[in-house]
C-alpha positions as a Markdown table, in Angstrom:
| # | Residue | x | y | z |
|---|---|---|---|---|
| 1 | Unk | 0.0 | 0.0 | 0.0 |
| 2 | Unk | 2.9 | 2.4 | 0.9 |
| 3 | Unk | 4.6 | 1.6 | -2.5 |
| 4 | Unk | 1.4 | 2.3 | -4.4 |
| 5 | Unk | 0.9 | 5.6 | -2.6 |
| 6 | Unk | 4.5 | 6.5 | -3.4 |
| 7 | Unk | 4.1 | 5.8 | -7.1 |
| 8 | Unk | 0.9 | 7.9 | -7.2 |
| 9 | Unk | 2.7 | 10.8 | -5.5 |
| 10 | Unk | 5.8 | 10.6 | -7.7 |
| 11 | Unk | 5.8 | 13.0 | -10.7 |
| 12 | Unk | 5.4 | 11.8 | -14.3 |
| 13 | Unk | 8.0 | 12.1 | -17.0 |
| 14 | Unk | 7.1 | 15.8 | -17.7 |
| 15 | Unk | 7.2 | 16.6 | -14.0 |
| 16 | Unk | 10.6 | 15.0 | -13.6 |
| 17 | Unk | 12.1 | 16.9 | -16.6 |
| 18 | Unk | 10.5 | 20.2 | -15.8 |
| 19 | Unk | 12.8 | 21.0 | -12.9 |
| 20 | Unk | 15.8 | 19.6 | -11.0 |
| 21 | Unk | 15.0 | 21.0 | -7.6 |
| 22 | Unk | 11.6 | 19.5 | -6.8 |
| 23 | Unk | 11.5 | 15.9 | -5.6 |
| 24 | Unk | 8.3 | 16.1 | -3.5 |
| 25 | Unk | 10.3 | 15.5 | -0.4 |
| 26 | Unk | 11.7 | 18.5 | 1.6 |
| 27 | Unk | 14.8 | 16.7 | 2.8 |
| 28 | Unk | 15.7 | 15.6 | -0.7 |
| 29 | Unk | 15.0 | 19.0 | -2.1 |
| 30 | Unk | 17.6 | 20.5 | 0.3 |
| 31 | Unk | 20.1 | 17.8 | -0.6 |
| 32 | Unk | 19.4 | 18.4 | -4.4 |
| 33 | Unk | 19.7 | 22.2 | -4.2 |
| 34 | Unk | 23.2 | 21.9 | -2.7 |
| 35 | Unk | 24.4 | 19.6 | -5.5 |
| 36 | Unk | 22.7 | 21.7 | -8.2 |
| 37 | Unk | 24.3 | 24.9 | -6.8 |
| 38 | Unk | 27.8 | 23.3 | -7.0 |
| 39 | Unk | 27.1 | 22.0 | -10.5 |
| 40 | Unk | 25.8 | 25.4 | -11.6 |
| 41 | Unk | 29.0 | 27.2 | -10.3 |
| 42 | Unk | 31.2 | 24.6 | -12.2 |
| 43 | Unk | 29.1 | 25.0 | -15.4 |
| 44 | Unk | 29.3 | 28.8 | -15.3 |
| 45 | Unk | 33.0 | 28.7 | -14.8 |
| 46 | Unk | 33.4 | 26.4 | -17.7 |
| 47 | Unk | 31.2 | 28.6 | -19.9 |
| 48 | Unk | 33.2 | 31.7 | -19.0 |
| 49 | Unk | 36.5 | 30.0 | -19.6 |
| 50 | Unk | 35.4 | 28.8 | -23.0 |
| 51 | Unk | 33.9 | 32.1 | -23.9 |
| 52 | Unk | 37.1 | 33.9 | -22.8 |
| 53 | Unk | 39.1 | 31.5 | -25.1 |
| 54 | Unk | 36.8 | 32.2 | -28.0 |
| 55 | Unk | 37.3 | 36.0 | -27.4 |
| 56 | Unk | 41.0 | 35.6 | -27.5 |
| 57 | Unk | 40.8 | 33.5 | -30.7 |
| 58 | Unk | 38.4 | 36.0 | -32.3 |
| 59 | Unk | 40.6 | 38.9 | -31.4 |
| 60 | Unk | 43.7 | 37.1 | -32.8 |
| 61 | Unk | 42.0 | 36.2 | -36.1 |
| 62 | Unk | 40.5 | 39.7 | -36.5 |
| 63 | Unk | 43.9 | 41.3 | -36.0 |
| 64 | Unk | 45.8 | 39.1 | -38.5 |
| 65 | Unk | 43.0 | 38.0 | -40.9 |
| 66 | Unk | 40.8 | 41.1 | -40.7 |
| 67 | Unk | 37.5 | 39.4 | -40.2 |
| 68 | Unk | 35.7 | 42.7 | -39.7 |
| 69 | Unk | 35.0 | 42.2 | -36.0 |
| 70 | Unk | 34.5 | 44.7 | -33.3 |
| 71 | Unk | 37.4 | 46.9 | -32.1 |
| 72 | Unk | 39.9 | 45.7 | -29.5 |
| 73 | Unk | 38.2 | 47.7 | -26.8 |
| 74 | Unk | 35.1 | 45.7 | -27.3 |
| 75 | Unk | 37.0 | 42.4 | -26.8 |
| 76 | Unk | 38.5 | 43.8 | -23.6 |
| 77 | Unk | 35.1 | 44.9 | -22.3 |
| 78 | Unk | 33.7 | 41.4 | -23.0 |
| 79 | Unk | 36.6 | 39.8 | -21.3 |
| 80 | Unk | 36.0 | 41.9 | -18.2 |
| 81 | Unk | 32.3 | 40.9 | -18.2 |
| 82 | Unk | 33.3 | 37.3 | -18.4 |
| 83 | Unk | 35.7 | 37.7 | -15.4 |
| 84 | Unk | 32.9 | 39.5 | -13.5 |
| 85 | Unk | 30.4 | 36.6 | -14.1 |
| 86 | Unk | 33.0 | 34.1 | -13.0 |
| 87 | Unk | 33.8 | 35.9 | -9.8 |
| 88 | Unk | 30.1 | 36.5 | -9.0 |
| 89 | Unk | 29.4 | 32.8 | -9.4 |
| 90 | Unk | 31.8 | 32.1 | -6.5 |
| 91 | Unk | 29.9 | 34.4 | -4.2 |
| 92 | Unk | 26.4 | 33.4 | -5.2 |
| 93 | Unk | 24.6 | 31.0 | -2.8 |
| 94 | Unk | 21.2 | 30.9 | -4.5 |
| 95 | Unk | 20.5 | 28.8 | -7.6 |
| 96 | Unk | 18.3 | 31.4 | -9.2 |
| 97 | Unk | 21.1 | 34.0 | -8.9 |
| 98 | Unk | 23.4 | 31.5 | -10.6 |
| 99 | Unk | 20.9 | 30.9 | -13.4 |
| 100 | Unk | 20.7 | 34.7 | -13.9 |
| 101 | Unk | 24.5 | 34.8 | -14.2 |
| 102 | Unk | 24.5 | 32.1 | -16.8 |
| 103 | Unk | 21.7 | 33.8 | -18.7 |
| 104 | Unk | 23.7 | 37.1 | -18.6 |
| 105 | Unk | 26.7 | 35.4 | -20.1 |
| 106 | Unk | 24.7 | 33.8 | -22.9 |
| 107 | Unk | 23.0 | 37.2 | -23.6 |
| 108 | Unk | 26.4 | 38.9 | -23.8 |
| 109 | Unk | 27.6 | 36.3 | -26.3 |
| 110 | Unk | 24.4 | 36.6 | -28.3 |
| 111 | Unk | 24.6 | 40.4 | -28.5 |
| 112 | Unk | 28.2 | 40.2 | -29.6 |
| 113 | Unk | 27.3 | 37.9 | -32.5 |
| 114 | Unk | 24.4 | 40.1 | -33.6 |
| 115 | Unk | 26.5 | 43.2 | -33.6 |
| 116 | Unk | 29.2 | 41.5 | -35.7 |
| 117 | Unk | 26.5 | 40.4 | -38.2 |
| 118 | Unk | 25.1 | 44.0 | -38.3 |
| 119 | Unk | 28.6 | 45.3 | -39.1 |
| 120 | Unk | 29.2 | 42.8 | -41.8 |
| 121 | Unk | 25.7 | 42.9 | -43.2 |
| 122 | Unk | 25.5 | 39.2 | -43.7 |
| 123 | Unk | 25.4 | 35.9 | -41.9 |
| 124 | Unk | 28.9 | 34.4 | -42.3 |
| 125 | Unk | 29.9 | 30.8 | -41.4 |
| 126 | Unk | 31.5 | 32.3 | -38.3 |
| 127 | Unk | 28.2 | 33.8 | -37.3 |
| 128 | Unk | 26.4 | 30.4 | -37.6 |
| 129 | Unk | 29.2 | 28.7 | -35.7 |
| 130 | Unk | 28.9 | 31.3 | -33.0 |
| 131 | Unk | 25.1 | 30.8 | -32.7 |
| 132 | Unk | 25.6 | 27.1 | -32.5 |
| 133 | Unk | 28.2 | 27.5 | -29.7 |
| 134 | Unk | 25.8 | 29.8 | -27.7 |
| 135 | Unk | 23.1 | 27.1 | -27.8 |
| 136 | Unk | 25.6 | 24.4 | -27.0 |
| 137 | Unk | 26.6 | 26.4 | -23.8 |
| 138 | Unk | 23.0 | 25.9 | -22.4 |
| 139 | Unk | 23.5 | 22.3 | -21.2 |
| 140 | Unk | 26.6 | 23.3 | -19.2 |
| 141 | Unk | 24.3 | 24.6 | -16.5 |
| 142 | Unk | 22.1 | 22.1 | -14.6 |
| 143 | Unk | 18.7 | 23.5 | -15.2 |
| 144 | Unk | 15.5 | 21.7 | -16.0 |
| 145 | Unk | 13.4 | 22.0 | -19.1 |
| 146 | Unk | 11.5 | 25.0 | -17.6 |
| 147 | Unk | 14.6 | 27.1 | -17.3 |
| 148 | Unk | 16.3 | 25.8 | -20.4 |
| 149 | Unk | 13.2 | 26.4 | -22.5 |
| 150 | Unk | 13.0 | 30.0 | -21.2 |
| 151 | Unk | 16.7 | 30.7 | -21.9 |
| 152 | Unk | 16.4 | 29.2 | -25.4 |
| 153 | Unk | 13.3 | 31.3 | -26.2 |
| 154 | Unk | 15.0 | 34.4 | -25.0 |
| 155 | Unk | 18.1 | 33.8 | -27.1 |
| 156 | Unk | 15.8 | 33.0 | -30.1 |
| 157 | Unk | 13.8 | 36.2 | -29.6 |
| 158 | Unk | 16.9 | 38.5 | -29.2 |
| 159 | Unk | 18.6 | 37.2 | -32.3 |
| 160 | Unk | 15.4 | 37.3 | -34.4 |
| 161 | Unk | 14.3 | 40.8 | -33.3 |
| 162 | Unk | 17.8 | 42.1 | -33.7 |
| 163 | Unk | 18.0 | 40.8 | -37.3 |
| 164 | Unk | 14.5 | 42.0 | -38.2 |
| 165 | Unk | 14.9 | 45.5 | -36.7 |
| 166 | Unk | 18.3 | 46.1 | -38.3 |
| 167 | Unk | 18.7 | 49.1 | -40.6 |
| 168 | Unk | 20.4 | 46.7 | -43.0 |
| 169 | Unk | 18.2 | 44.4 | -45.0 |
| 170 | Unk | 19.4 | 40.9 | -44.7 |
| 171 | Unk | 18.3 | 38.6 | -47.6 |
| 172 | Unk | 15.0 | 36.8 | -46.9 |
| 173 | Unk | 16.6 | 33.4 | -47.7 |
| 174 | Unk | 19.3 | 34.1 | -45.1 |
| 175 | Unk | 16.7 | 35.0 | -42.5 |
| 176 | Unk | 14.7 | 31.8 | -43.1 |
| 177 | Unk | 17.9 | 29.7 | -43.0 |
| 178 | Unk | 18.8 | 31.4 | -39.7 |
| 179 | Unk | 15.4 | 30.6 | -38.3 |
| 180 | Unk | 15.6 | 27.0 | -39.4 |
| 181 | Unk | 19.2 | 26.7 | -38.0 |
| 182 | Unk | 18.2 | 28.2 | -34.6 |
| 183 | Unk | 15.0 | 26.1 | -34.2 |
| 184 | Unk | 16.7 | 22.8 | -35.1 |
| 185 | Unk | 19.6 | 23.6 | -32.9 |
| 186 | Unk | 17.3 | 24.6 | -30.0 |
| 187 | Unk | 15.3 | 21.3 | -30.5 |
| 188 | Unk | 18.5 | 19.2 | -30.2 |
| 189 | Unk | 19.8 | 21.2 | -27.2 |
| 190 | Unk | 16.5 | 20.9 | -25.3 |
| 191 | Unk | 16.5 | 17.2 | -26.0 |
| 192 | Unk | 20.0 | 17.0 | -24.5 |
| 193 | Unk | 18.8 | 19.1 | -21.5 |
| 194 | Unk | 15.9 | 16.7 | -20.9 |
| 195 | Unk | 18.1 | 13.7 | -21.1 |
| 196 | Unk | 20.6 | 15.3 | -18.7 |
| 197 | Unk | 17.9 | 16.3 | -16.3 |
| 198 | Unk | 16.5 | 12.7 | -16.1 |
| 199 | Unk | 20.0 | 11.3 | -15.6 |
| 200 | Unk | 20.9 | 13.9 | -13.0 |
| 201 | Unk | 17.6 | 13.4 | -11.1 |
| 202 | Unk | 18.3 | 9.6 | -10.9 |
| 203 | Unk | 21.9 | 10.3 | -9.8 |
| 204 | Unk | 20.7 | 12.7 | -7.1 |
| 205 | Unk | 18.1 | 10.2 | -5.9 |
| 206 | Unk | 20.8 | 7.5 | -5.8 |
| 207 | Unk | 23.2 | 9.7 | -3.9 |
| 208 | Unk | 20.5 | 10.7 | -1.4 |
| 209 | Unk | 19.6 | 7.0 | -0.9 |
| 210 | Unk | 23.2 | 6.2 | -0.3 |
| 211 | Unk | 23.5 | 9.1 | 2.2 |
| 212 | Unk | 20.5 | 8.0 | 4.1 |
| 213 | Unk | 21.7 | 4.4 | 4.2 |
| 214 | Unk | 25.1 | 5.5 | 5.4 |
| 215 | Unk | 23.5 | 7.6 | 8.2 |
| 216 | Unk | 21.3 | 4.7 | 9.2 |
| 217 | Unk | 24.3 | 2.3 | 9.2 |
| 218 | Unk | 26.3 | 4.8 | 11.3 |
| 219 | Unk | 23.4 | 5.1 | 13.7 |
| 220 | Unk | 23.2 | 1.3 | 14.0 |
| 221 | Unk | 26.9 | 1.2 | 14.7 |
| 222 | Unk | 26.3 | 3.5 | 17.7 |
| 223 | Unk | 23.4 | 1.4 | 19.1 |
| 224 | Unk | 23.7 | -1.7 | 21.3 |
| 225 | Unk | 21.6 | -4.4 | 19.4 |
| 226 | Unk | 20.2 | -6.0 | 22.6 |
| 227 | Unk | 19.1 | -3.0 | 24.6 |
| 228 | Unk | 18.9 | -0.4 | 21.8 |
| 229 | Unk | 20.7 | 2.2 | 23.7 |
| 230 | Unk | 24.0 | 4.0 | 22.9 |
| 231 | Unk | 27.1 | 1.8 | 23.0 |
| 232 | Unk | 30.8 | 2.3 | 24.0 |
| 233 | Unk | 31.7 | 3.6 | 20.5 |
| 234 | Unk | 29.1 | 6.3 | 20.7 |
| 235 | Unk | 30.4 | 7.4 | 24.2 |
| 236 | Unk | 34.0 | 7.5 | 22.9 |
| 237 | Unk | 33.2 | 9.5 | 19.7 |
| 238 | Unk | 30.5 | 11.8 | 21.1 |
| 239 | Unk | 31.7 | 12.5 | 24.6 |
| 240 | Unk | 33.3 | 15.8 | 23.7 |
| 241 | Unk | 30.0 | 17.0 | 22.1 |
| 242 | Unk | 28.0 | 15.8 | 25.1 |
| 243 | Unk | 30.4 | 17.5 | 27.5 |
| 244 | Unk | 30.1 | 20.7 | 25.5 |
| 245 | Unk | 26.3 | 20.7 | 25.8 |
| 246 | Unk | 26.6 | 20.9 | 29.6 |
| 247 | Unk | 29.5 | 23.4 | 29.4 |
| 248 | Unk | 27.4 | 25.8 | 27.2 |
| 249 | Unk | 24.7 | 25.6 | 29.8 |
| 250 | Unk | 27.2 | 26.2 | 32.6 |
| 251 | Unk | 26.0 | 23.0 | 34.3 |
| 252 | Unk | 27.9 | 20.3 | 36.1 |
| 253 | Unk | 27.2 | 16.7 | 35.2 |
| 254 | Unk | 27.6 | 13.3 | 36.8 |
| 255 | Unk | 29.4 | 10.5 | 35.1 |
| 256 | Unk | 28.3 | 7.1 | 36.5 |
| 257 | Unk | 29.5 | 3.6 | 35.9 |
| 258 | Unk | 27.5 | 0.7 | 37.2 |
| 259 | Unk | 27.1 | -3.0 | 36.7 |
| 260 | Unk | 24.8 | -5.8 | 38.0 |
| 261 | Unk | 25.9 | -7.6 | 41.1 |
| 262 | Unk | 26.4 | -11.3 | 40.5 |
| 263 | Unk | 25.3 | -11.2 | 36.9 |
| 264 | Unk | 27.3 | -14.3 | 35.9 |
| 265 | Unk | 25.5 | -16.2 | 38.6 |
| 266 | Unk | 22.2 | -15.1 | 37.2 |
| 267 | Unk | 23.2 | -16.4 | 33.8 |
| 268 | Unk | 24.5 | -19.7 | 35.2 |
| 269 | Unk | 21.4 | -20.2 | 37.3 |
| 270 | Unk | 18.6 | -19.1 | 35.1 |
| 271 | Unk | 20.1 | -19.1 | 31.6 |
| 272 | Unk | 21.5 | -16.5 | 29.2 |
| 273 | Unk | 18.0 | -15.7 | 27.7 |
| 274 | Unk | 16.9 | -14.7 | 31.2 |
| 275 | Unk | 20.1 | -12.7 | 31.6 |
| 276 | Unk | 19.3 | -10.8 | 28.4 |
| 277 | Unk | 15.8 | -10.0 | 29.8 |
| 278 | Unk | 17.5 | -8.6 | 32.9 |
| 279 | Unk | 19.7 | -6.3 | 30.8 |
| 280 | Unk | 16.6 | -5.1 | 28.8 |
| 281 | Unk | 14.5 | -4.5 | 31.9 |
| 282 | Unk | 17.5 | -2.6 | 33.5 |
| 283 | Unk | 17.8 | -0.5 | 30.4 |
| 284 | Unk | 14.1 | 0.4 | 30.4 |
| 285 | Unk | 14.0 | 1.2 | 34.1 |
| 286 | Unk | 17.0 | 3.6 | 33.9 |
| 287 | Unk | 15.8 | 5.2 | 30.6 |
| 288 | Unk | 12.5 | 6.2 | 32.2 |
| 289 | Unk | 14.1 | 8.0 | 35.2 |
| 290 | Unk | 16.8 | 9.8 | 33.1 |
| 291 | Unk | 14.6 | 11.8 | 30.9 |
| 292 | Unk | 15.7 | 14.1 | 28.0 |
| 293 | Unk | 19.1 | 15.7 | 28.0 |
| 294 | Unk | 20.7 | 12.8 | 29.8 |
| 295 | Unk | 22.5 | 9.7 | 28.4 |
| 296 | Unk | 22.6 | 6.0 | 29.0 |
| 297 | Unk | 25.2 | 3.7 | 27.5 |
| 298 | Unk | 25.9 | 0.0 | 27.5 |
| 299 | Unk | 29.6 | -0.4 | 27.8 |
| 300 | Unk | 29.7 | -4.1 | 27.4 |
| 301 | Unk | 28.3 | -7.2 | 29.2 |
| 302 | Unk | 26.4 | -6.1 | 32.3 |
| 303 | Unk | 28.3 | -2.7 | 32.6 |
| 304 | Unk | 26.5 | 0.6 | 31.9 |
| 305 | Unk | 27.4 | 4.3 | 32.0 |
| 306 | Unk | 25.2 | 7.3 | 32.7 |
| 307 | Unk | 25.7 | 11.0 | 32.0 |
| 308 | Unk | 23.2 | 13.0 | 33.9 |
| 309 | Unk | 22.9 | 16.7 | 34.6 |
| 310 | Unk | 20.6 | 16.8 | 37.6 |
| 311 | Unk | 21.0 | 15.2 | 41.0 |
| 312 | Unk | 21.2 | 11.4 | 40.3 |
| 313 | Unk | 20.4 | 9.8 | 43.6 |
| 314 | Unk | 16.7 | 9.9 | 43.4 |
| 315 | Unk | 16.8 | 8.8 | 39.8 |
| 316 | Unk | 18.9 | 5.7 | 40.6 |
| 317 | Unk | 16.7 | 4.8 | 43.5 |
| 318 | Unk | 13.5 | 5.1 | 41.4 |
| 319 | Unk | 15.1 | 3.0 | 38.6 |
| 320 | Unk | 16.0 | 0.2 | 41.0 |
| 321 | Unk | 12.4 | 0.2 | 42.4 |
| 322 | Unk | 10.9 | 0.0 | 38.9 |
| 323 | Unk | 13.2 | -2.9 | 38.0 |
| 324 | Unk | 12.1 | -4.8 | 41.1 |
| 325 | Unk | 8.4 | -4.3 | 40.0 |
| 326 | Unk | 9.3 | -5.8 | 36.6 |
| 327 | Unk | 10.9 | -8.8 | 38.3 |
| 328 | Unk | 7.9 | -9.3 | 40.5 |
| 329 | Unk | 5.7 | -9.5 | 37.4 |
| 330 | Unk | 8.0 | -11.4 | 34.9 |
| 331 | Unk | 11.0 | -12.7 | 36.9 |
| 332 | Unk | 11.9 | -16.3 | 37.3 |
| 333 | Unk | 10.5 | -18.1 | 40.4 |
| 334 | Unk | 12.9 | -17.5 | 43.2 |
| 335 | Unk | 14.5 | -14.5 | 41.6 |
| 336 | Unk | 12.9 | -11.3 | 42.8 |
| 337 | Unk | 15.7 | -8.8 | 43.2 |
| 338 | Unk | 18.7 | -7.4 | 41.3 |
| 339 | Unk | 21.3 | -5.1 | 42.9 |
| 340 | Unk | 23.9 | -2.8 | 41.4 |
| 341 | Unk | 27.2 | -1.2 | 42.2 |
| 342 | Unk | 27.7 | 2.4 | 41.2 |
| 343 | Unk | 30.8 | 4.5 | 40.8 |
| 344 | Unk | 30.2 | 8.3 | 40.2 |
| 345 | Unk | 32.2 | 11.4 | 39.5 |
| 346 | Unk | 31.0 | 15.0 | 39.5 |
| 347 | Unk | 32.4 | 16.8 | 36.4 |
| 348 | Unk | 32.6 | 20.6 | 36.7 |
| 349 | Unk | 31.2 | 22.6 | 33.8 |
| 350 | Unk | 34.1 | 25.0 | 33.4 |
| 351 | Unk | 36.6 | 22.2 | 32.8 |
| 352 | Unk | 36.9 | 20.2 | 29.6 |
| 353 | Unk | 37.7 | 16.8 | 31.0 |
| 354 | Unk | 39.3 | 13.9 | 29.2 |
| 355 | Unk | 37.0 | 10.8 | 29.0 |
| 356 | Unk | 39.8 | 8.4 | 30.0 |
| 357 | Unk | 40.5 | 10.3 | 33.2 |
| 358 | Unk | 36.8 | 10.5 | 34.1 |
| 359 | Unk | 36.3 | 6.8 | 33.2 |
| 360 | Unk | 39.3 | 5.8 | 35.3 |
| 361 | Unk | 38.1 | 7.5 | 38.4 |
| 362 | Unk | 34.5 | 6.3 | 38.0 |
| 363 | Unk | 35.8 | 2.8 | 37.5 |
| 364 | Unk | 37.9 | 2.9 | 40.7 |
| 365 | Unk | 34.8 | 4.1 | 42.6 |
| 366 | Unk | 32.7 | 1.3 | 41.0 |
| 367 | Unk | 35.2 | -1.3 | 42.4 |
| 368 | Unk | 35.1 | 0.4 | 45.8 |
| 369 | Unk | 31.3 | 0.0 | 45.7 |
| 370 | Unk | 31.6 | -3.7 | 45.0 |
| 371 | Unk | 33.0 | -4.3 | 48.4 |
| 372 | Unk | 29.5 | -3.7 | 49.8 |
| 373 | Unk | 27.2 | -4.7 | 46.9 |
| 374 | Unk | 23.4 | -4.4 | 47.3 |
| 375 | Unk | 22.8 | -1.0 | 45.5 |
| 376 | Unk | 25.8 | 1.0 | 46.9 |
| 377 | Unk | 27.1 | 4.1 | 45.2 |
| 378 | Unk | 30.6 | 5.5 | 45.7 |
| 379 | Unk | 31.2 | 9.1 | 44.6 |
| 380 | Unk | 34.8 | 10.2 | 44.1 |
| 381 | Unk | 35.7 | 13.7 | 44.9 |
| 382 | Unk | 39.0 | 15.6 | 44.6 |
| 383 | Unk | 40.5 | 13.8 | 47.6 |
| 384 | Unk | 37.8 | 11.6 | 49.1 |
| 385 | Unk | 35.1 | 9.0 | 48.6 |
| 386 | Unk | 31.5 | 9.2 | 49.6 |
| 387 | Unk | 29.4 | 6.1 | 50.0 |
| 388 | Unk | 25.6 | 6.1 | 49.7 |
| 389 | Unk | 23.2 | 3.2 | 50.3 |
| 390 | Unk | 20.6 | 3.6 | 47.5 |
| 391 | Unk | 18.2 | 1.3 | 49.3 |
| 392 | Unk | 17.5 | 4.3 | 51.5 |
| 393 | Unk | 16.1 | 7.3 | 49.6 |
| 394 | Unk | 18.4 | 10.3 | 49.7 |
| 395 | Unk | 20.8 | 8.5 | 52.1 |
| 396 | Unk | 24.3 | 10.0 | 52.6 |
| 397 | Unk | 27.0 | 7.5 | 53.5 |
| 398 | Unk | 30.2 | 8.1 | 55.5 |
| 399 | Unk | 33.2 | 9.7 | 53.9 |
| 400 | Unk | 36.5 | 7.9 | 53.7 |
| 401 | Unk | 39.6 | 9.8 | 54.6 |
| 402 | Unk | 41.4 | 11.6 | 51.7 |
| 403 | Unk | 43.6 | 9.4 | 49.6 |
| 404 | Unk | 41.5 | 6.2 | 49.9 |
| 405 | Unk | 40.7 | 6.3 | 46.2 |
| 406 | Unk | 44.1 | 4.9 | 45.6 |
C-alpha cells in the first residue's frame, strides 16, 4: 500500500524533466539544491573559460586576418564581463542567482554575435558557428526543461528581433535559413537538457539514498543491538560534544559507571536468555528515570554508563524500584531482586575533561562500591570518597579519609 501511494505521489516524466530542484520530499530538495548549486557554479566557470578563449581566438584572427569584427576595446570589455560573471558565481549561494548569471553570459555572447552580423551585413559561417556555440553552452548549466526552454526562447527572440529590426536588410533566404538553424539547434539542445535532467535526477536520488543508508548504518553502529541504547563507541566518539552541551549551559554533570551484582551467577542459574531480559529491563528502568538531555550507554556485558545533569540519587533509587516491580511480574521463580554497584564522579562545567581520566576515576569508585554490593554508590571527589546506600532514599554515607581512592 505504501509503495502504491509513493508511485501515485511521484511526478510523471514531464514533471521530472520540468525542474531539477523539486523531488516532492523536503529533505531531498535541500540535498538536491546543494548539489545543483555546485554544478551550476562549475558550469558557469566552464562557460566563462570557453567564452574567454573564444574571445582571444576571435581577437587574434580579427587582428591578423581582418574578419571585420569589433574593435579591440570591445573584446577587452567582453573579457572583463566574463571575469565578473566568473567571480560573481563564487559568491552566489542561491540557484536562481546563478541561473541569472548564466543567462547574462549567454545574452552577452548573443549580443556580440548580432553586432558583428550587423557590421558585416551578412550571416557568415563564423556567425552560424557562434550561434551554435551559444546554444551548446546551455546544457553546461544544470537547469531543468523549464529554465532551459525559457533561456532558449529568450536567445531566439533576441537574435530574431535584432535581425529584423536592423537598418540593413538581410536577404530573406538568409533570415529563413537562420530561423531553421536556430530552431533545429534549439530542439537538439532541449532534448539534451531533458536527457541530462533525467540522468541527473536519478543520480541525485541515488546519492540521497546512499547518504540515508550511510546515516542509518552509522546510527546502527552506535546502538547496542540487545538494549537499543548507545554503546561504548558512541560514548567515545560523542563524549566531547555531550560535554560541550553541559558546558554551554554552565552546568555540572555526573558520570556514573554501574554493573549488575552477580550477573554471571544469574546467567549460570537461570540461563542466558533470562540474563538478556534482565539487561533489557534494566535499560528500560533507567531510561524512564533519566529523561531528555541525559544519556545511558551499555559499555559491554552487564556494565553501563550514565551521563546526567541533575541530582542522580533519586533517579537511581527510582530505577531500582521500577526494576524490582518488573521482576515481581515477569521474573523467574525464586529471583525477585537485582542489585547494582555504582561509581560516580561529578564533572565541573568550566573544565573540559578527558574521558579516559573520568572513566578511570569512576571505575575505581565502582570497584570500591563492589566491596558492599546491594545498591551501593561510591562518589569520588578531589581527595575523598562518599558512599551512599541507595536502598535508602536520599541516604548519605560516611566519607572515607582523603587518599582512599588509591
